[in-house]
LOTITI-787209 format. One record per residue: x, y, z of N, C-alpha, C in turn; residue in one letter. Coordinates in steps of 0.05 Angstrom, whole numbers, plus 32768, in hexadecimal, padded with zeros to 4 digits. Each point is the difference from the previous one (the first is absolute). Example, Ala and Ser with C-alpha at 12.3 -4.5 7.8 and 13.67 -1.06 7.14 Angstrom:
BEGIN
81087F8E809C7FEE80188000801280188000a;7FF980157FF28010801880017FF18016800Es;
This chain:
BEGIN
80067FEE7FFF800080177FFC800480198007m;80107FFC7FF1800680177FF7800D802C8011p;7FE4800E80017FF0800980107FE980028002v;80037FFE801C7FE48010801E800D8013800At;7FDB80057FF27FF2801E80057FF380008025i;8010800A80157FEB800A80117FFF80208011v;7FE57FF37FFB7FE98023800B7FF180028005v;7FF4801B801D7FEB7FF380147FEC80077FF0g;7FF67FEF80097FDC7FFA7FF77FE9801F8012a;8010800980077FF580148012800680207FFCq;7FFC8007801D80088014800F801B800C8002w;80187FE08007801780047FFE7FF87FF5801Ag;801F7FEF80157FF37FFE801780017FD58004d;800280027FEC7FFA7FD97FFD800F7FF78001e;80118000800E80187FE47FFE80117FF77FECg;8008801C7FF080067FF67FEC801B7FF68000k;800B800F8019801A7FF4800A800A7FE78007g;7FEB7FE980087FFD7FF2800980067FF17FE3k;7FE980027FE27FFB7FF97FF4801C7FF37FF1i;800E801E7FFE800A7FFA7FF580277FF38016v;800C800E800880087FE9801480017FEB7FFCd;7FE67FE980017FFC7FEC7FFD80087FF27FDEy;7FF380187FF080087FFD7FEA801C7FFC7FEDl;800580098014802C800D7FF6800A7FE38002a;7FF87FF8801480107FEC800580137FEE7FE8q;7FE480077FE980077FEF7FF0800280187FE8q;7FFF80128006800080077FE5802480138000a;801080057FDC800E800C8001800D801A8002d;7FE980117FFD8002801B80007FDF800C800Av;800A800C80187FD880198009801080187FF0v;7FF080097FFA7FFC80157FF97FE380108015v;800E801680057FE58019801F7FFF80177FD4r;7FF2800280057FF4800A7FEC7FF480267FF6f;7FED800480107FF580108018800B8014800An;7FF3801180058000801180208013800E800Bg;80017FF7801C80188016801080087FE58012g;7FFE8014801480027FF3801C7FEE80018016n;7FEE80047FEA7FDE800680017FF47FF8800An;800D7FE17FF27FF97FEC7FFE80087FEF802Da;7FF77FEB7FF9800C7FED801B7FEF7FE48006g;80237FEC80047FEA7FE07FE5800F7FF88026h;7FF87FFE800D7FF67FE38012800B7FE97FF7t;80217FF5801380057FEA7FFC80017FF5801Di;7FFB7FE5800180067FF5801580107FDF7FF6k;80267FF87FFD7FFB7FEA7FFE80127FFF801Cn;80197FDE7FEF80068003801F801F80058007a;7FFB80247FF4801C800780137FF1801B8008i;7FEE80037FFD7FE98010800B7FE8800A7FEBg;7FF88029800E7FED7FFC7FFE800D801F7FF5k;800080057FE58004801F7FF07FEE80147FF0f;80028013800B7FF580137FEE800880087FE9a;7FFA80037FDE800E800B7FF87FEE80127FF1l;801780117FF57FF580167FEC800C80047FE8h;800F7FFF800180187FF97FE080047FE57FEEl;80137FFA8014800E7FE57FFC7FDF7FF07FF8m;800D7FED7FE37FF17FF48000800F7FDE800Bp;7FD57FF480077FF57FEE801180157FE68008a;800D80007FDD80107FEF80018029800A800Ag;8002800C800D80117FFF8010800E7FEA8017v;7FEE7FF17FFA80067FED801C80007FE17FFAf;7FFA80027FDA80127FEC7FF6801D80007FFAn;80177FF78001801B80088005800B7FFE7FDFp;7FF07FE97FF280047FFD7FD77FEA80167FF7d;7FF8800880087FE0801E7FF0801280188002t;800080037FE3800A80167FFA7FE6801B8004v;8005801080197FEE80167FF57FFB80198004c;7FF080057FDC7FFF801F7FFA7FEC800C8009v;8004801C7FF87FF5801E80137FFF80027FDEi;7FEA80187FED800A7FFF7FDE7FF3801C8007e;7FF780057FE87FFA80177FFF7FE18012800Fr;7FFB7FF980047FDF7FFE7FF87FFE800A8025g;80197FF38019800680088013800980208002v;7FF68006801780048025800880137FF7801Cv;80198001800780117FF8801280038012801Di;7FFE7FFE801380078012800F80207FFF8012h;80107FFB7FEE801B7FFC800280067FF68023l;8001802280197FFB7FEE80127FF77FED8016p;7FEB7FF27FFE7FF87FFE800080017FDA7FEBs;800780047FEE80067FE57FF580157FF2800Al;801480117FFF801F7FFF80177FF87FEB8019i;7FEF8011800C7FF7800480157FF17FE18009t;7FFA7FF17FE87FEC7FEB7FFC80177FE97FF8e;800E80037FF480217FED7FF2800D8000802Bm;80048014800A800E7FF480177FED7FF18016d;7FF180167FF87FED7FDD802980007FEB7FE4e;80007FF67FEE7FFA7FDE7FF6801B8003800Al;80177FFC8002801B80027FFF80017FFD8016a;7FFE801080107FF97FF4801E7FFA7FE98005a;7FE87FFE7FF17FF17FDA800A80087FEE7FEDc;80227FFB7FF480127FF67FED7FEE7FFC7FE2g;7FF280117FFC7FEC80007FE2800F80117FE9v;80197FFA7FED800E80187FF17FEC80087FE5s;8009801780047FFA800E7FE880107FFA7FDFa;80167FF17FFC800B80097FF37FFD7FF27FEDk;7FE47FF17FF77FFA80047FE27FE3800A7FF1n;8001801E800A7FEE80178003801980077FEDl;7FD3800D7FEE8014800B7FDF7FEB80147FFFa;801280277FFC7FDF800E7FF58003800D7FE3i;7FED7FFD7FFC800280077FEC800D80297FFDs;800880057FF3800D801F7FF97FF4800F7FF9p;7FE27FEE80047FF1801D7FED7FE680078010f;800D7FF0801D7FE780048014800580178006a;7FE7800B80107FFF8021800780077FFD8025h;80118014800380017FFE80227FED80188007l;7FF47FFA80177FE6801880148026801C8010v;7FF8800D80088016800E80097FEE80108010m;80068007800E7FF4801180187FFC80177FFDp;7FF880067FF87FE2801F7FE97FEC7FDF8002w;80087FFA7FF37FE97FF67FFC7FEA7FF28019h;800C7FFE801E7FFD7FEF80157FEF80258012l;801680107FF67FF4801B800C7FE2800D7FF5a;80037FEF7FDB7FED80137FF37FE77FF58003e;7FFC7FE9800A7FE97FE380077FF4800C801De;801A800680117FF9800A80217FF280178007q;8007800B7FE77FF980297FFD7FD17FFF7FFDm;800A7FE87FE27FF27FFC7FF57FDE7FF98019q;80037FEF800D7FF07FEF801380058018800Fs;800A8013801280098019801A7FEE800B7FF9n;7FFF80137FE17FDE80107FF27FF77FE77FF2k;7FEF7FEA80177FEE7FFB7FED7FFA7FFD7FEAg;800E7FFB7FEC80087FFF7FE2800A7FD77FFAq;7FF97FF48015800A7FE280017FE37FF18005e;7FEB7FF97FF27FE47FF4800E7FFD7FEC7FFBa;80197FF97FEE80057FDA7FFC800E7FED8018i;800B8006800B80077FF5801880137FE77FF5g;801B80167FF280197FF37FF980097FEE8015t;80197FF38001801C80028013801980138003t;7FF980167FF580088025800380217FF07FFBl;80097FF47FE980187FEF7FF8800D800B7FF0r;7FEE801A7FF1800680117FEA7FFD7FE77FE2g;7FFC7FF980077FFC7FE87FEF7FF6800E7FE7i;7FD4801880017FFF80097FEB801180137FEEg;800880108019801480207FE3801F7FE38002p;80017FED7FFD801A7FF77FF77FEE80007FE6c;7FEE7FFC7FFF7FF27FE87FE77FEE801C7FF8y;80028018800B7FFF801D7FE8800780027FF9q;80208009800D801D80007FE980017FF27FF4d;80087FE97FF480037FEF7FFC7FEB80007FD9k;7FEA800C80037FEF800F7FEF8001801C7FF7a;8000800C800B801580107FFE8012800B7FEEs;80187FE08008801980097FF3800F80147FFBr;7FFD800A801D800D80258015801C7FF47FFBr;7FF67FFE8021800F7FF98019800D7FE98018h;7FF57FE87FE280047FDE801180177FF27FFDa;800380028012801E7FEA80097FF27FE27FEAf;801C7FEE7FFD80027FE87FF6801B7FF88014r;7FFC7FED7FFC80127FE8800B801C80067FE5v;7FF77FFF7FF5802B800B7FDF8004801B800Ac;7FE18008801180168023800A8015800B8001d;80017FDE802180147FF2801E801380097FDEl;800A7FF07FF1801C7FF47FF4800E80217FFEl;800080097FF5800F801B8009800F8015801Es;80067FF8800D8003800680147FF480208007r;801C80117FE77FFB80247FF97FDB80047FF4t;80017FE87FF47FE180107FF67FEB7FFB8014k;80067FEA800E7FE8800180177FF8801A8006f;8028800280117FF3801A80147FF880127FF1l;800A800E7FEB7FF780197FF57FE480067FF7n;7FE97FEA7FFC7FF27FF67FEF7FF5800F801Ck;80047FED801A7FEF7FF2801C80028021800Cl;8017800C7FFD7FFE801C80097FED800E7FF8e;800280047FE07FEC80087FF87FE180088007a;7FF57FEB80027FEF7FF37FFD7FF280038022v;800F7FFE800E7FF880018020800480277FFCf;8006800A7FFD7FF980177FFA7FE180057FF2l;80067FFE7FF47FDC80067FE57FEC7FEA8013a;80067FF5800D7FE87FE680137FF680198011k;8014800F80138005800C801D7FE780127FF8k;800F800E7FEA7FF080277FFD7FDE7FF37FECe;80027FE780017FE680007FE67FE37FE78022d;80157FF580117FE57FFF80148007801B801Cl;800880117FFA8008801E800E7FE680097FF6r;7FF3800F7FD97FFF800580007FE27FF28002k;7FF37FE680067FE57FF57FFF80027FF3801Ar;80107FFF80177FF17FFD8011800D80218027y;801880147FE980018008801C80187FFE8009g;80037FE48004802D7FF180067FFE7FEB7FEBk;80207FFC800A800C7FEA7FF180037FE38017s;7FF77FF28016800F7FF07FFF800D7FE47FFBp;8008800F7FF480217FE67FF0801A800E8004i;80097FE08006801D7FFB80138012801A7FFAe;80117FFC8013801980127FEF80147FF27FF0p;800580147FE9800D7FEE7FED80117FF87FFAf;800D800E801780277FF780117FEF7FCD8001e;7FED800B800F7FF47FE680137FF87FEC7FDDk;7FF280047FFA7FFE7FF37FE5801A7FF67FECi;800C800D7FFF801280037FEA80147FE78017r;80067FFF801480077FF3800A7FEE7FE38001k;7FF5800A80067FE77FDF80107FFB7FF47FDEd;8004800C7FE87FF67FE67FDD801C800D7FF5y;801F800A800E801F7FEC7FFE7FFD7FE78004l;7FF47FFD801E800A7FE8800B7FE67FEA7FF9v;7FF6800C7FEE7FE07FEF7FF6801A7FFB7FE1a;7FFC80097FF6800D7FF47FE6801C7FF28006r;800D8005801080157FE77FFE7FF17FE8800Cd;7FF78004800D7FEE7FDF80097FF17FF27FE5r;7FF2801E7FED7FF17FE97FEF7FFD7FFE7FF2i;801C80057FEF800F80087FDA80117FE67FFFl;800B7FE8801B7FF97FE87FFA7FF37FEF7FF9p;7FDE800880007FED7FF07FED7FF380067FF8h;800E80137FFF7FF180137FD780047FEA7FEBv;7FEC7FF07FF080017FFC7FEC7FED80047FE0a;800A7FEC7FF37FF17FFE7FDC7FE57FF48013d;7FF48007800F7FED7FE980007FE87FF67FF0t;7FF780157FE47FF57FEE7FE4800D7FF17FF9f;80128005800080187FDC7FF580017FF18007q;80078003801D7FF97FED80177FE17FF37FF9l;7FFC8015800D7FD87FE57FF780037FFC7FE8i;7FFC80097FEE7FF680017FDE80177FCE7FFBc;8018800E800E801B7FF27FFD7FEC7FDF8011g;7FF28008801D80017FE4800B7FED7FF57FF1a;7FE080087FFB7FF57FF97FEC80027FF37FE9a;8014800C7FF580187FED7FE27FFE7FE4800Ds;8006800E801680117FD980117FE97FF78008d;7FE480067FFD7FEC7FF4801680057FF98021k;80088014800480077FF8801A7FF080108004k;7FF07FF580227FD9800C8015801680138002h;7FED80207FF57FFE801480087FE47FFF8011i;800F801B801D7FE2800980077FF780198000l;7FEC800C7FFB7FFD80267FFE7FE28003800Cl;80208014801B7FF08002801C7FEB80138007e;7FDB800280027FFF8021800580018006801Ag;7FFB80127FF57FFE8014801E7FE6800B8003a;7FE58007800F7FF78015800B7FE77FEB7FF1q;7FE17FFC7FF17FF27FF57FF97FF1800A7FDFg;7FF57FF280007FEC80077FE87FED80137FFFt;7FFF800380187FD780118001801D802C7FFDl;80147FFA800B801080158002801580087FF0l;80087FE27FE67FFE80177FE57FF980167FF1d;80138009800A7FF3801D7FF67FEF80077FDBv;80037FED7FF07FEA80067FF37FE97FDA7FF6d;7FFC7FF380157FF47FF07FF87FFA7FFA802Dy;8002801880127FFC7FF3801A7FE8801B8005g;7FF3800C801D7FEB800C8005800B80278008s;7FFD80027FE4801280107FF57FEA801B8012y;8007801980098034800A800380007FF38012p;7FEA7FE7801580147FFC801980147FEA7FF6y;801780007FF980047FEE7FF0802980088011v;80127FEA7FF48017800A7FFB8002800C7FE4t;801A80077FFC8013800C7FF080087FE97FE6s;7FFC7FE8800480117FEB7FE97FF57FF27FF9s;7FF37FF97FF580007FDE7FEF80047FE68008n;7FE17FF48010800A7FF380147FF57FE97FEFa;7FF47FF67FF37FF47FE87FEA80127FF57FFFt;80017FE87FEA80137FE97FF07FF8800E7FF5a;7FF7800F7FED8005800F7FF2802280157FFCm;7FFE800A80168015801E800680107FEE8009g;80027FDB7FFF801A7FFA800E80077FF77FE7a;7FF880007FE280117FF57FE0800C801C7FFDc;7FEA80098004801180137FFB800E801D8000m;80027FF080188023801B801180107FF3800Cl;800B7FD27FF880067FF87FFF80157FFD7FE1t;7FEB80037FEF80037FF07FEB7FF47FE97FFEg;80057FEC80127FF67FE47FEF7FDF7FFD7FEEv;80077FF37FEE7FFC7FF37FEE7FE67FFC7FFDa;7FDC800580027FF07FFB800A7FFB7FE37FF7p;800B7FFC7FF57FF47FDA7FEE80197FEF801Br;80168005800A800F7FFE800D7FF17FF18026d;7FF3800D7FF97FED800580227FE67FE58003v;80097FEA800C7FEC7FEA7FFD7FF08002801Dt;8008800B80157FF38003801F8003801B800Er;7FE380107FFC7FF8801680127FEA7FFC8010i;8016800E80137FED7FEA801E7FFA80258013i;7FE27FF780017FF48020800780057FEB802Bg;8003801A800B80047FFE80297FE480118001v;7FF27FE7801B7FEC80128001800B7FF8801Ca;7FE3800F800C7FF27FFA801A7FF17FF18009k;7FF27FEF80157FEF7FF27FF87FED8019800Ba;8005800E800C7FF080238003800B80147FF3y;7FFC8016800E800B80127FED800F801D8016v;801080057FF2800C802080118002800E7FECt;800480258001800F80038000800380258009r;800D80057FF78019801980227FEE801C7FDCv;8008801680187FFE800F7FF27FDC80057FF7g;7FF5801E7FF87FEA80087FF17FF97FED7FE7n;7FEE80147FFD7FE57FE67FEB7FE87FED8007g;7FF980047FE67FE07FED8002800D7FD3800Bp;7FE77FF5801A800C7FEE80007FD77FF18011f;80077FF27FDF7FE0800180057FFA7FEB8011p;80117FE980097FFC7FEF800D80137FFF8022t;8000801C8003800F800380247FF17FFA800De;800A7FF3800C7FF57FFC80237FFF800A8010i;7FF180118016800A801980157FF77FF18018k;8001800F801780057FFF801B80147FEC8000g;7FF27FEC801E80157FF9800F80007FE57FF8r;7FFB7FF97FED80037FE57FE9801B800B7FF0l;7FF780187FFC80227FFE7FEA800F80058016n;8006800E8011801B7FF9801080027FDF800De;7FE77FF7800480127FED800E80087FEE7FE3k;7FF880097FDD800D7FF37FE8802280008002l;80058019800380078010800B801E7FF0800Br;7FF780028012801B7FFA801480047FE47FFFk;7FED7FFF7FF77FFA7FD47FF8801A7FEE7FEAl;8001801D7FEC800480007FE8801F801C7FFFg;80037FF9801D8020801E7FFE7FF980177FF1n;7FEC80037FF57FF280157FE8800E801B7FFCe;80148005800A801180197FFB801580097FF3f;800680127FF280157FFF7FE480197FF5801Ag;800D7FFB7FDC80217FF08004800F80158002a;7FF780177FF3801780147FF87FFB80188014t;7FDD800480057FF88018800780067FFF802Bt;7FE87FE47FF97FF57FFB80197FE8800B8000g;80007FFF7FED7FDB800D80067FF17FEA7FFEr;7FEA800B801A7FE97FE87FF57FF87FF17FE9p;7FF37FFC7FEF7FF17FF07FE27FDE80098015r;7FFB80027FE97FCF7FF58005800A7FF57FEAr;7FF57FEB800E7FF37FE97FFB7FE27FF97FF5c;80047FE87FED7FDF7FFC7FF77FF17FDA7FFAg;7FFA80047FFB80047FE77FE87FFA80007FF2w;80077FDF7FF680067FF37FDF7FF980157FEDl;800180077FE77FE880177FFA800C7FEE7FDBd;7FEA7FE57FEE80007FF37FF1800380147FF0l;7FF280007FF1800280217FEC8015800B7FF6h;8006800A80198027800C8005801C7FF27FF1m;7FF27FED801580147FDA7FFB80017FFC7FD7l;7FE47FFF7FFA80007FF57FE57FFF801F7FF3a;800480167FFF801580147FFD801E7FFA7FF3y;80038002800E801F7FF2801380007FEE7FE6a;7FFF7FF6800980047FD87FE7800C80157FE7v;7FDA800B7FF57FFE80057FDC801E80108008r;7FFD801B800780178012800580187FF37FF6v;800C7FEF801180137FEE8003800A7FEB7FEAn;7FE87FF87FFD7FFD7FE87FEC800B7FE38018h;7FFC800A801C80057FE9800C7FF67FE57FFAl;801D7FE4800280007FEE7FF47FED7FEB801Dt;7FFF800F801580077FF680297FF7800F8012e;8000800380107FFE8008802080137FF48012i;80098010800980177FF480247FED80088013a;7FF77FFA80127FEE8011801680067FF68020l;800680228002800E7FF7801F7FE9800F800Ct;800E7FFD801D7FEC8011801F7FE17FEA7FFCk;80037FE57FF77FE47FF280087FF97FF78019s;80257FFD80097FFC7FFB801B7FF680088014d;800580277FFF7FF7800B80107FDC80047FF7i;7FFF80027FEB7FE480037FFE7FEE7FEE8008l;800D7FED7FFF7FEC7FE0800D7FF580048019g;80168016801C7FFF7FF680167FD88019800Fl;7FFB800D7FE67FED801180017FE47FEB8006l;7FE6800C80087FF17FE47FFB7FEA7FFD7FEFp;7FFB801A7FF67FFD7FFB7FE47FFD80177FEFa;80117FFA7FDE8006800F7FF87FEF800D7FE7i;800380137FF37FF280067FE8801480097FE4k;7FF97FF57FED80087FFE7FE27FEE80137FEEv;800E801080027FDB800E7FE5801B7FF27FE5c;7FDA7FFA7FEF7FFF7FF17FEE800380177FE9e;7FF1801B7FFE7FF7800C7FF07FF78018800Aa;800380127FE67FF0802580087FED7FF98003y;7FFC8014800D7FDC80038003800B802B7FF5i;7FF07FFD7FE48008801A7FF87FE6800D7FE3t;800280177FFE7FF180007FEC801C80087FE7k;801080128004802480097FEE7FFD7FE07FEAd;7FFF800A7FF280047FF07FE980237FF97FFAp;800E8007800D80187FFF7FF3800A7FF08014w;80067FEC7FF480117FE9800B802B80118005d;7FF88005801E801B80167FF98012800A8021c;80137FF98012800F7FF7800D800980238005i;7FF680127FEC8002801C800D7FEC80008012d;80188022800A7FE7801480167FE17FFB7FF8t;7FF9800C7FE97FEE80087FFE7FE47FE98011f;800C7FE77FE57FFC7FF080007FFC7FEE8020g;800C7FFF801280007FFB80157FF480098023l;800580197FF57FE9800E800E7FE37FFF7FF9e;7FF37FF37FF77FE3800180017FEF7FDA7FFAs;801D8000800E7FF97FDA7FFA7FF27FEC8029v;7FF47FEA7FF77FFD7FFA80207FFE7FE38001k;80197FF2800D7FFD7FE37FFC7FF27FE87FFFp;7FF87FF17FF67FE57FE87FFF80147FFB8019d;80057FEA801780097FF1800E7FF57FE77FFBy;80117FE8800D80047FEE7FFC80067FF5801Ae;7FF07FEB8012801A7FFB801580057FE98009t;80187FF08005800A7FEE800980007FFE8025y;80027FE68004800780098019802180008005a;800780018019802B7FF47FFF7FFB7FEE8007g;80197FFA7FF6800D7FE77FF6801E7FEE801Dw;8003801B8011800D7FFF800A801D7FF68001g;800E7FF18010802E80097FFE7FF27FEF7FE4d;8020800B7FF980087FEB7FDF80167FF38002l;800F7FFE8023801D7FEB800680067FE17FF4k;80137FFD80027FF17FE47FEF7FFF80047FEEg;7FF6800F7FE57FEB7FF37FF2801980087FE1c;800F7FE17FFF801580047FEA7FEC7FFE7FDDs;7FDD7FF2800280057FFD7FDA7FE180058010v;7FEC80037FE17FEB80077FFC7FE780008024r;80067FDC7FE77FEC7FE9801E800280068017n;801F800A800E7FFA801480137FEC80168006d;7FFF800A7FF47FEF8014800E7FE97FFC8006l;7FED801380067FDD7FFF80137FFD7FFB7FEAp;7FE37FF37FFC7FE380047FF48003802A7FEAe;7FF6800E80187FFC801A7FFB801A80077FF3e;80177FFF800D801180187FEC7FFE7FE87FE9f;7FFE7FDA7FF17FFF80047FDE7FF580127FFBr;7FE8800180097FDF800A7FED8000801B8009r;80188016800F800D80147FF8800F7FF77FEDy;800C7FEF7FF6801580087FF97FF77FFF7FDDl;7FED7FEA7FFA7FEF7FF87FE17FE8801A8004s;8002800980047FF680178003801280147FF5r;8017800880048012800D7FEC800A7FF17FE9i;7FFA7FE48005801580077FE17FE37FF17FEAe;7FEF800C80037FE180037FF7801180137FE9k;801580148009800E80187FF8801B7FF57FEEi;80148005800D80157FF07FFB80067FE98013v;801A7FE77FF780067FF1800B801480008017p;80038000801680157FFB800C80197FE48008m;80168004800680197FF68006800D8001800An;8000801880178004800980147FED80058013l;80017FFE80117FF88002801C800E7FF4801Ai;8009801C80048009800680277FF98005800Ds;800A7FE080137FE97FFE8020800F800A801Et;800E80207FF980167FF6800F800980207FFFg;80168012800D801380157FED80207FF18002s;80047FEB7FFD80227FEB800A7FFC7FF37FE1g;8017800B7FED80097FF47FE57FF67FEA7FECr;7FF97FEB801C7FFB7FDC7FFF7FD780008001d;8004800C80047FDD800C800D7FE9800F7FE5e;80067FE37FF57FF880067FF37FF57FE57FE8i;7FE97FFE7FEF7FF47FE07FED800180177FE9i;80147FF27FEA7FF77FF47FEA7FE77FEF7FEAt;7FFE80087FF27FF180017FE77FDD7FE38013a;
């Protein structure tokens, strides 16, 4: 199987880290293709528990080449911190390859997003990691930095000072102040970062193409989720990158004909962080109970996640948008602890649009079917071990798409295949 794509089938936080870590044991190359350190892929394995933000989740397989491709925006201090934390646990980043065309999140991007939030202009509920402003500079083609800008020390420093002054003045005009760090600190930090990162810069496009030609197993790892995709998500409450399987091919140069498996990771319930419509959101004490049971707090920001029932209409949409071949289901062990469980079968609405955009979601009401809680899943290693009510729940999902991976716990090996 030359290429497998793993994407989120909901609003992110579906458990993609665990699934990629599991699949990466048999992968030759793992490629992170979108987003930035606004992602948080939580992994629990024999080495420990980790929250990866930029590092591809294949890093725990010492034989796997890990690639950060051009669609990712990189905050260098965060990446280096992540590398150091992994190294302290005996996990090497020696096989990390970084695209020279990946864009850099700079200090003024963080300052700008924070100022927007302070002025009440940031109603989307972002992670405040500077991701949106970085993608804005990428699109404007004016003040953007790419990894390849680090290659020449002199040119980089000249550009760094010029853009720093321009951004400082721009923020002062727009917000009355400019809370960017002093230039000398930025200069020092980025020169240190440059020395750490340059050994990892490689022709990643040729690396990926060569691996595909050699029929090596390539795993494309997405961040965020389908419903946060800038073009296919619940706009404007979305991220700034393409988080779908189609985006994976575009941002890595992988030929669609080489893709043999497209896995959408979905929770047995749904969560989202930030603002925006959420048709199946659970209110009150039950929401707090599910959040506590599932430890539903953002791996990047620590913010509490909004929890809701599984939405089959949205799941079917994600299947169509990504052309999913299968679903990997997570957190079913958590959901089963509730006494009664609802599933949104369809929407009750007069809106003719079959759409997940905001203008469609704000007017819908869910039509639910109820299941009994199935209890603990510990010790279940094959499908026949699973409680009958849970198998009925799975059968309903599989009317939409096959399910070949079922997580029964947080550990790497707590998973049922096929």
